[in-house]
Structure formats: structure tokens, C-alpha cells
C-alpha positions as semicolon CSV with decimal commas, in nm:
position;residue;x (nm);y (nm);z (nm)
1;M;9,281;9,086;2,803
2;T;9,458;9,421;2,771
3;Q;9,504;9,596;3,104
4;P;9,380;9,956;3,125
5;F;9,652;10,219;3,140
6;S;9,668;10,510;3,377
7;A;9,777;10,844;3,237
8;D;10,003;10,915;3,537
9;R;10,212;10,597;3,541
10;T;10,445;10,420;3,303
11;P;10,338;10,066;3,206
12;D;10,585;9,795;3,287
13;R;10,714;9,549;3,029
14;T;10,456;9,282;3,098
15;E;10,167;9,521;3,033
16;T;10,303;9,675;2,714
17;T;10,119;9,572;2,398
18;D;10,277;9,824;2,160
19;P;10,471;9,632;1,892
20;S;10,711;9,927;1,866
21;V;10,848;9,862;2,218
22;E;10,773;9,494;2,280
23;E;10,988;9,223;2,132
24;R;10,814;8,965;1,924
25;E;10,873;8,595;1,916
26;T;10,963;8,453;1,575
27;S;10,840;8,123;1,438
28;T;11,174;7,964;1,519
29;G;11,145;8,045;1,886
30;S;11,411;8,318;1,887
31;R;11,321;8,671;1,990
32;E;11,377;8,966;1,766
33;N;11,326;9,339;1,784
34;P;11,082;9,460;1,515
35;A;11,287;9,777;1,472
36;E;11,561;9,554;1,325
37;T;11,322;9,358;1,105
38;P;11,312;9,464;0,738
39;F;11,006;9,679;0,676
40;A;10,897;9,475;0,373
41;A;10,879;9,160;0,582
42;R;10,678;9,328;0,855
43;A;10,450;9,498;0,601
44;G;10,391;9,168;0,428
45;A;10,245;9,029;0,748
46;F;9,984;9,301;0,733
47;G;9,902;9,234;0,370
48;E;10,002;9,579;0,243
49;P;10,023;9,640;-0,132
50;G;10,364;9,588;-0,281
51;A;10,493;9,393;0,017
52;E;10,622;9,038;0,005
53;P;10,331;8,812;0,106
54;L;10,395;8,585;0,400
55;T;10,084;8,414;0,536
56;G;9,818;8,658;0,415
57;E;9,695;8,699;0,774
58;L;9,754;8,967;1,031
59;D;10,007;8,909;1,298
60;L;9,824;8,738;1,584
61;E;9,958;8,974;1,846
62;D;9,851;9,284;1,651
63;R;9,507;9,136;1,596
64;R;9,452;9,071;1,967
65;A;9,602;9,390;2,103
66;L;9,451;9,729;2,162
67;R;9,757;9,946;2,098
68;R;9,802;10,240;2,332
69;V;9,908;10,567;2,167
70;A;10,131;10,748;2,414
71;G;10,122;11,119;2,479
72;L;9,751;11,184;2,429
73;S;9,652;11,271;2,784
74;T;9,528;11,630;2,812
75;E;9,432;11,648;3,179
76;L;9,398;12,008;3,295
77;T;9,419;12,144;3,647
78;D;9,204;12,445;3,563
79;V;8,891;12,387;3,355
80;T;8,883;12,757;3,262
81;E;9,172;12,683;3,022
82;V;8,916;12,553;2,774
83;E;8,685;12,805;2,614
84;Y;8,387;12,588;2,530
85;R;8,318;12,409;2,860
86;A;8,298;12,652;3,150
87;L;8,171;12,401;3,410
88;R;8,312;12,055;3,334
89;L;8,508;11,887;3,060
90;E;8,388;11,564;2,910
91;R;8,634;11,286;2,985
92;V;8,685;11,085;2,669
93;V;8,863;10,773;2,549
94;L;8,961;10,758;2,182
95;V;8,955;10,436;1,985
96;G;9,052;10,369;1,623
97;V;9,080;10,076;1,387
98;W;9,403;10,043;1,188
99;T;9,306;9,884;0,857
100;E;9,571;10,013;0,615
101;G;9,894;10,209;0,604
102;T;10,161;10,207;0,871
103;A;10,131;10,223;1,247
104;E;10,254;10,583;1,229
105;D;9,964;10,673;0,999
106;A;9,715;10,521;1,243
107;E;9,867;10,706;1,538
108;N;9,874;11,037;1,347
109;S;9,505;10,994;1,271
110;L;9,430;10,935;1,640
111;R;9,639;11,236;1,742
112;E;9,435;11,448;1,504
113;L;9,119;11,305;1,664
114;A;9,260;11,412;2,002
115;L;9,301;11,769;1,872
116;L;8,943;11,762;1,746
117;A;8,822;11,638;2,084
118;E;9,013;11,913;2,266
119;T;8,869;12,176;2,031
120;A;8,520;12,046;2,105
121;G;8,590;12,088;2,479
122;S;8,691;11,753;2,623
123;E;8,968;11,596;2,825
124;V;9,143;11,308;2,647
125;L;9,233;11,027;2,886
126;E;9,337;10,740;2,660
127;G;9,396;10,661;2,294
128;L;9,366;10,303;2,170
129;V;9,426;10,158;1,824
130;Q;9,334;9,807;1,716
131;R;9,471;9,629;1,408
132;R;9,198;9,468;1,194
133;V;9,139;9,382;0,830
134;R;8,818;9,588;0,841
135;P;8,601;9,741;1,116
136;D;8,362;9,497;1,282
137;S;8,012;9,526;1,137
138;A;7,849;9,500;1,481
139;T;8,064;9,693;1,730
140;Y;8,336;9,856;1,512
141;I;8,619;9,697;1,716
142;G;8,473;9,351;1,781
143;S;8,286;9,216;2,083
144;G;8,596;9,108;2,275
145;K;8,773;9,438;2,228
146;A;8,452;9,622;2,317
147;A;8,456;9,442;2,653
148;E;8,821;9,543;2,703
149;L;8,729;9,899;2,611
150;R;8,462;9,885;2,883
151;D;8,734;9,800;3,136
152;V;8,944;10,097;3,019
153;V;8,641;10,327;3,052
154;I;8,579;10,207;3,408
155;A;8,947;10,241;3,504
156;T;8,981;10,595;3,368
157;G;8,639;10,720;3,471
158;A;8,555;10,831;3,119
159;D;8,203;10,933;3,024
160;T;8,241;10,933;2,643
161;V;8,403;10,714;2,379
162;I;8,499;10,874;2,046
163;C;8,560;10,644;1,748
164;D;8,798;10,747;1,470
165;G;8,560;10,685;1,180
166;E;8,196;10,717;1,080
167;L;7,993;10,444;1,248
168;A;7,669;10,297;1,125
169;P;7,365;10,343;1,352
170;S;7,375;9,978;1,455
171;Q;7,746;10,000;1,543
172;L;7,683;10,301;1,765
173;R;7,395;10,128;1,943
174;H;7,579;9,798;2,000
175;L;7,897;9,967;2,121
176;E;7,702;10,187;2,362
177;E;7,524;9,881;2,502
178;T;7,864;9,723;2,574
179;V;8,063;10,014;2,718
180;Q;7,761;10,173;2,895
181;V;7,869;10,531;2,818
182;K;7,796;10,773;2,537
183;V;7,961;10,679;2,205
184;I;8,008;10,924;1,919
185;D;8,202;10,899;1,595
186;R;8,439;11,134;1,412
187;T;8,157;11,283;1,204
188;A;7,948;11,380;1,508
189;L;8,257;11,534;1,669
190;I;8,333;11,754;1,366
191;L;7,968;11,858;1,342
192;D;7,977;11,962;1,709
193;I;8,285;12,179;1,647
194;F;8,117;12,341;1,348
195;A;7,808;12,412;1,560
196;Q;8,026;12,584;1,822
197;H;8,212;12,802;1,570
198;A;7,930;12,903;1,334
199;K;7,860;13,275;1,369
200;S;7,678;13,399;1,059
201;R;7,318;13,319;0,975
202;E;7,421;13,121;0,668
203;G;7,689;12,930;0,860
204;K;7,443;12,830;1,132
205;A;7,189;12,714;0,873
206;Q;7,453;12,508;0,692
207;V;7,567;12,340;1,014
208;E;7,209;12,265;1,122
209;L;7,136;12,110;0,782
210;A;7,443;11,887;0,810
211;Q;7,349;11,785;1,166
212;L;6,992;11,693;1,068
213;N;7,118;11,499;0,767
214;Y;7,346;11,302;1,002
215;L;7,075;11,254;1,267
216;L;6,797;11,135;1,037
217;P;6,910;10,769;0,997
218;R;7,020;10,754;1,362
219;L;6,689;10,833;1,531
220;R;6,585;10,585;1,797
221;G;6,229;10,492;1,893
222;W;6,044;10,250;2,115
223;G;5,788;10,111;1,871
224;G;5,410;10,125;1,894
225;N;5,386;10,235;2,255
226;L;5,457;10,588;2,138
227;S;5,224;10,574;1,836
228;R;4,958;10,837;1,773
229;Q;4,632;10,643;1,779
230;V;4,357;10,720;1,527
231;G;3,998;10,612;1,516
232;G;3,636;10,733;1,524
233;R;3,598;11,059;1,341
234;A;3,974;11,093;1,307
235;A;3,970;10,779;1,097
236;G;3,707;10,914;0,862
237;G;3,410;10,795;1,066
238;V;3,506;10,427;1,037
239;G;3,465;10,376;1,413
240;I;3,505;10,023;1,547
241;G;3,763;9,831;1,346
242;G;3,919;10,147;1,208
243;R;4,145;10,228;1,498
244;G;4,509;10,163;1,407
245;P;4,853;10,242;1,540
246;G;4,877;10,558;1,328
247;E;5,198;10,759;1,309
248;T;5,458;10,656;1,565
249;K;5,680;10,902;1,751
250;I;5,987;10,816;1,544
251;E;5,789;10,859;1,220
252;L;5,672;11,198;1,342
253;D;6,030;11,299;1,424
254;R;6,150;11,191;1,081
255;R;5,878;11,391;0,911
256;R;5,961;11,700;1,114
257;I;6,332;11,665;1,036
258;R;6,266;11,633;0,662
259;T;6,040;11,939;0,675
260;R;6,308;12,138;0,858
261;M;6,578;12,025;0,613
262;A;6,369;12,139;0,317
263;K;6,320;12,479;0,481
264;L;6,695;12,513;0,552
265;R;6,784;12,429;0,192
266;R;6,550;12,705;0,071
267;Q;6,703;12,952;0,316
268;I;7,060;12,865;0,214
269;A;6,969;12,900;-0,154
270;E;6,824;13,246;-0,084
271;M;7,126;13,355;0,121
272;S;7,371;13,235;-0,146
273;K;7,219;13,473;-0,401
274;A;7,401;13,769;-0,249
275;R;7,736;13,592;-0,286
276;D;7,649;13,490;-0,642
277;T;7,567;13,853;-0,725
278;K;7,901;13,974;-0,591
279;R;8,090;13,704;-0,782
280;G;7,904;13,794;-1,101
281;E;7,995;14,162;-1,056
282;R;8,363;14,071;-1,013
283;R;8,352;13,858;-1,327
284;R;8,194;14,141;-1,528
285;N;8,469;14,376;-1,411
286;A;8,730;14,110;-1,494
287;V;8,863;14,113;-1,137
288;P;9,045;13,781;-1,089
289;A;8,951;13,578;-0,782
290;V;9,203;13,393;-0,567
291;A;9,084;13,143;-0,303
292;I;9,285;13,037;0,001
293;A;9,212;12,671;0,073
294;G;9,382;12,396;0,265
295;Y;9,386;12,179;0,573
296;T;9,233;12,308;0,893
297;N;9,470;12,506;1,117
298;A;9,726;12,539;0,835
299;G;9,735;12,919;0,871
300;K;9,492;13,033;0,599
301;S;9,341;13,321;0,800
302;S;9,688;13,436;0,909
303;L;9,795;13,440;0,546
304;L;9,488;13,648;0,451
305;N;9,567;13,897;0,728
306;R;9,930;13,920;0,619
307;L;9,842;13,980;0,252
308;T;9,545;14,216;0,297
309;G;9,537;14,333;0,659
310;A;9,185;14,189;0,687
311;G;9,201;14,142;1,064
312;V;8,995;13,820;1,064
313;L;8,993;13,580;1,359
314;V;9,316;13,382;1,397
315;E;9,317;13,100;1,653
316;N;9,533;12,794;1,710
317;A;9,233;12,564;1,689
318;L;9,075;12,337;1,431
319;F;8,793;12,487;1,221
320;A;8,826;12,836;1,370
321;T;8,703;12,979;1,037
322;L;8,367;12,869;0,895
323;D;8,235;13,180;0,719
324;P;8,423;13,288;0,404
325;T;8,590;13,629;0,404
326;V;8,665;13,811;0,078
327;R;8,911;14,101;0,067
328;R;9,063;14,315;-0,209
329;A;9,438;14,293;-0,274
330;E;9,686;14,419;-0,530
331;T;9,984;14,261;-0,701
332;P;10,325;14,436;-0,690
333;G;10,243;14,561;-1,042
334;G;9,921;14,723;-0,919
335;R;9,670;14,470;-1,056
336;A;9,364;14,428;-0,834
337;Y;9,231;14,086;-0,734
338;T;9,013;13,938;-0,461
339;L;9,139;13,700;-0,193
340;A;8,887;13,466;-0,023
341;D;8,949;13,278;0,300
342;T;8,751;12,951;0,312
343;V;8,666;12,677;0,560
344;G;8,943;12,427;0,628
345;F;8,936;12,063;0,528
346;V;9,028;11,753;0,723
347;R;9,082;11,382;0,662
348;H;8,751;11,202;0,607
349;L;8,557;11,529;0,596
350;P;8,191;11,429;0,651
351;H;7,992;11,414;0,330
352;Q;7,706;11,596;0,503
353;L;7,930;11,898;0,557
354;V;8,050;11,905;0,197
355;E;7,689;11,907;0,077
356;A;7,572;12,167;0,330
357;F;7,869;12,399;0,266
358;R;7,858;12,362;-0,111
359;S;7,747;12,724;-0,160
360;T;8,040;12,840;0,055
361;L;8,287;12,612;-0,122
362;E;8,189;12,770;-0,454
363;E;8,443;13,039;-0,364
364;V;8,702;12,773;-0,448
365;T;8,536;12,628;-0,759
366;D;8,477;12,975;-0,911
367;A;8,827;13,104;-0,838
368;G;9,085;13,163;-1,106
369;L;9,367;13,050;-0,875
370;V;9,376;12,844;-0,554
371;L;9,641;12,902;-0,290
372;H;9,668;12,557;-0,133
373;V;9,809;12,628;0,214
374;V;10,002;12,343;0,379
375;D;10,130;12,327;0,736
376;G;10,501;12,260;0,681
377;S;10,551;12,179;1,050
378;D;10,292;11,898;1,053
379;A;10,406;11,541;1,109
380;D;10,259;11,427;0,775
381;P;10,204;11,725;0,540
382;E;10,179;11,500;0,235
383;A;9,868;11,335;0,382
384;Q;9,719;11,681;0,436
385;I;9,775;11,767;0,070
386;D;9,612;11,443;-0,045
387;A;9,311;11,496;0,186
388;V;9,252;11,850;0,056
389;R;9,281;11,743;-0,307
390;E;9,029;11,466;-0,244
391;V;8,780;11,734;-0,134
392;F;8,874;11,941;-0,441
393;R;8,774;11,647;-0,660
394;E;8,449;11,604;-0,468
395;I;8,341;11,967;-0,519
396;G;8,467;11,988;-0,878
397;A;8,760;12,222;-0,808
398;D;9,037;11,988;-0,922
399;K;9,066;12,167;-1,259
400;V;9,130;12,510;-1,102
401;P;9,497;12,623;-1,125
402;E;9,666;12,553;-0,794
403;M;9,973;12,692;-0,621
404;V;10,100;12,527;-0,302
405;V;10,195;12,762;-0,016
406;I;10,411;12,586;0,245
407;N;10,333;12,781;0,562
408;K;10,488;12,786;0,912
409;A;10,841;12,777;0,774
410;D;10,968;12,923;1,103
411;A;10,856;12,607;1,288
412;A;10,916;12,347;1,015
413;D;11,213;12,121;0,959
414;D;11,432;12,219;0,662
415;L;11,442;11,863;0,532
416;A;11,062;11,838;0,542
417;I;11,029;12,164;0,347
418;A;11,283;12,046;0,088
419;R;11,089;11,720;0,051
420;L;10,766;11,911;-0,006
421;Q;10,929;12,141;-0,262
422;R;11,053;11,840;-0,458
423;R;10,703;11,691;-0,453
424;E;10,531;12,022;-0,542
425;P;10,740;12,219;-0,794
426;N;10,487;12,505;-0,811
427;S;10,522;12,601;-0,445
428;V;10,630;12,893;-0,228
429;V;10,769;12,871;0,128
430;V;10,635;13,136;0,367
431;S;10,570;13,211;0,731
432;A;10,251;13,407;0,788
433;R;10,355;13,474;1,148
434;T;10,695;13,632;1,073
435;G;10,628;13,756;0,717
436;H;10,903;13,544;0,564
437;G;10,853;13,478;0,190
438;M;10,561;13,721;0,145
439;D;10,731;13,916;-0,135
440;E;10,796;13,592;-0,323
441;L;10,432;13,487;-0,269
442;R;10,296;13,816;-0,405
443;A;10,518;13,785;-0,712
444;A;10,406;13,424;-0,765
445;I;10,039;13,525;-0,738
446;E;10,095;13,797;-0,997
447;A;10,262;13,549;-1,234
448;N;9,982;13,292;-1,194
449;L;9,678;13,521;-1,210
450;P;9,453;13,432;-1,504
451;G;9,283;13,658;-1,754
452;L;9,570;13,858;-1,909
453;E;9,594;13,674;-2,240
454;R;9,656;13,980;-2,464
455;E;9,964;14,200;-2,480
456;V;9,896;14,542;-2,635
457;R;10,087;14,856;-2,734
458;V;9,851;15,153;-2,763
459;L;9,850;15,532;-2,766
460;V;9,544;15,649;-2,571
461;P;9,436;16,014;-2,618
462;Y;9,422;16,225;-2,306
463;D;9,044;16,256;-2,333
464;R;9,016;15,877;-2,283
465;G;9,170;15,866;-1,939
466;D;8,900;15,618;-1,838
467;L;9,067;15,354;-2,058
468;V;9,405;15,420;-1,898
469;A;9,247;15,381;-1,555
470;R;9,088;15,049;-1,659
471;V;9,423;14,921;-1,783
472;H;9,584;15,008;-1,450
473;E;9,297;14,855;-1,252
474;R;9,231;14,539;-1,451
475;G;9,556;14,477;-1,639
476;E;9,930;14,474;-1,588
477;V;10,117;14,781;-1,713
478;L;10,464;14,690;-1,839
479;K;10,564;15,039;-1,957
480;Q;10,399;15,381;-1,972
481;E;10,501;15,711;-2,130
482;H;10,327;16,046;-2,158
483;V;10,378;16,204;-2,502
484;A;10,220;16,500;-2,677
485;E;9,943;16,295;-2,838
486;G;9,844;16,100;-2,528
487;T;9,952;15,811;-2,303
488;A;10,163;15,536;-2,459
489;L;10,101;15,201;-2,290
490;H;10,262;14,860;-2,314
491;A;10,043;14,627;-2,108
492;R;9,888;14,285;-2,067
493;V;9,509;14,296;-2,054
494;S;9,205;14,072;-2,086
495;A;9,040;14,001;-2,421
496;D;8,742;14,234;-2,369
497;L;8,963;14,525;-2,264
498;A;9,195;14,459;-2,559
499;A;8,894;14,496;-2,789
500;D;8,820;14,842;-2,641
501;L;9,186;14,943;-2,691
502;E;9,210;14,811;-3,048
503;P;9,129;15,149;-3,220
504;Y;9,438;15,303;-3,060
505;E;9,692;15,032;-3,150
506;D;9,787;15,180;-3,490
507;L;9,862;15,515;-3,324
508;A;10,105;15,367;-3,075
509;P;10,473;15,449;-3,107
510;I;10,721;15,165;-3,071
511;V;10,761;15,120;-2,698
């Protein structure tokens, strides 16, 4: 059985179960360091695609071991360092199941879970990863490992276990019965963070709807002893023989939750009308819309502030922004467009949140251009890009033109940035904190803005100055001259504006 680890001591060699530091014994009896073993051979033992198959089974040691992820302890001497828990931090143990990918991928996922737990206001004591073909249907990590997890909880004094995945109601119940402390999954953790950060009326309604949608199948009851009895006149005058168990407490709770969810959906639909009206007005005025989207804590709000001076909240925390912010901006050529900051995405974003925030995410689907912001200093930025694009596909925004913005260049490794640029040819490297690359980003936005499909050369009389103003506001002026007959313009404009300028094309001198 795996021994529990203390955060303030270094495990000796006999206690270490991490395959990255412990030598393994080969089938011939010799000992070998896995760091010197070809990756294909080690991957084949785990049954990964494209690897040379060996036995088709997991390595026995990996299957039996709960792997400790080092460096996850976040013990604080002063609880006032955390904003969300003024009195006491929850002490949590993280546990994940490694089913695919490399060990580094599994540890990166658990480190992200640790950041989520810290944002929610907890103190991370331990992080454990177990290698399995698939999560156990009863207890997520298996009955034996659940018992070992109970020992770790007792040794560390934890009061909560957070699982790196969405657990079924039965898995939550069985695991809680074994470890004897509160167990929550990744989805509940993200919902809790959203509930803490929601500020607007619409944001609070969206979060509550997602929470109720998550809670509905996870209600717990105690059977008929909490039923609402009916009989006598309440049963239609049937009297003796007509008294039945009636509606139980859990059935009553479910009915109330469904009623509340229906009311929230109506409220969100009403509140989204204002945003729909504003988007419709922008479309009628042919003002192109640009949406800033990307992984949580990638620097989207900082980028909005740098481009527009919006002054929105910027915080080094996950999901600091929930309510969309729309600001007006101009290209270097003077063309106006709107820039919208949206909620961040994350790996395995709960489906309940995507559904509840669908009206907010329409800022992305209705945009003419998406600035996909990536944290260039992250340990695995490619995985962030894939996770965001998966959400794009889910909300129907995968057909919107996309430009990748590699942010935090001041803190990123040059080789990592070069690798990202090779993978994403249509990308710009910036630093929203220092302002590096902002001129290149503005020029790239101007080049990628949609809606200027017509190039015109016109001579507009001076009494039609309104048309000249519309060209400057909604189009891109390439050249302008003032002559005796009027204003000579060479510009790129939208189709509807080109139709209004068509009577003055024959009058235009060669510009």
C-alpha cells in the first residue's frame, strides 16, 4: 500500500512510487532507468496509439501505484493571502486518473486542477495520479486505491478530496463512503469559481442555471420516510385505502429545481435581448466585430485594456472575467470596429456551463474575426489551443476567421514561441503587459477585418459630406484629395456603401 507523503519532508527511495525517479526491474532481472529506455517501448507498455505493442497490458507497477505529483503544496502561513476564504481554507487532496497521453500530460492536468482549487479558496496538500485503462465505475480510482487515499487524507488532515474529472453520482457517493470526507469533482469546482466571480445579473443567473443542471441528477434522499402523505379529503375523499406515500422529499426537490431552471431560462432569454439589439445595430451600421477568446488566464482582459484602454478587471486568477465587455477601437487606418472580451475556456469545460453561457458565447459566434489568445509561457500551450478549439466546435464558432495571438512573450521561452509560430502561421507575438508587438497586432487586425470587399474610386460633391464621413467611419481610405468639384476618394468599402457611392464613380478622376 502506498505510504502517505508529508508536504514538509522528502520521501526516501523505498517510499518513492514515481516511475520517473524509481528504477524498474526488467523481465530479465536486470535493473534499468526508464529515462534511458526508448520512449516507444515504454509507450507500448501503456497501449498508446502508434507505439510498438508489447503485452497489451499496463505496467504492473504503474497500475498499483498512486503517483505523487511533486510541487503542489500551497500551505500558507497567513490565511488572509487568499481573497475568498477569510476565516479558514479548505484543506484538499487532489486525485486524478491517467488514462491516455504521457505522464507529463497527466501531471499538467493535475497542476491546473491545483490552480483551480487555489482560485476557489483552498489549500492543496497532496496531488496523486493513478494509471488505469479507464476510471473505475464504482469509486473512480478503484476500491483498493480509495482505501489508500483514505490513509493519505488521515495523514494530511484534509477535509476535501477533489477528483480531476466529472464523476457520476454513484462514484461520488461510493468514494465519499470510503474516504469519509467531502468529495467533489472538477465540474463542481469550476462551478464554484464561477459562482464566486459572477457579478452581473445575467452572469449570476447563468451560473445558477448551470449549478442546478449539475445538481439535479445528484440529489440524495432517504426514501419514503420523508414522503408527503395524502389521504382523506386530500386524496379526493377516498378515505380508508386511499392513503399513499405521495410525493417524497427528493421528488419535491426535483420539481422545485426544474421550476427554478425554467424561470432562469426565461430570464436569461429576456436579458439577452439587449445584447442582440446592440449586435443588430452594429451589423446594420456595418461595424465589424472582433472577439477576444482563449484559455482562462491567458491575458485576454489585459489585451483588451492595452488595445482600447477599457480598464476592465485584470487578475492573475482563473476565470476572473465572466461578463463580456465590448469596447470600440480603431485600426491604424481609422476604421472603427468593436472588441469583445469573453469568458475563458479550460480543458474539459463543463457542458452545463457551455449551455448556460450560450447567450454570452454568441459574442464569439457572431464575430467577424476571433483573436485566439494563447499563453506562450504555459507548459503546454498546444493543449490550450486544442481545448479552446474544441469549445469553438461545440458552440458553432469553428467557421469564424481566427487569428492566434501568442501573449506573455516577455515571460515565454523563445523556442516555445518559435514552435507555436510554426504550428500557427497566422499568428502574432505580443506582450499585453509590456506593450510589445501591439503595433503588429493592430496592423494584423486591420488586414483580417471582414466586410471590405469592394474597392472604389469616386468623386463625392462637397454637399455630400455625409458619404465621405461614412467612408472614413466604415471603410478604409487608401487615398484622398480635395479638388474643385469635391472630394476624390480611393477606398475599400462594404457592398452596401459601394452601392451608395456608385453614382459618383464616373465623375472620379484617376487617383
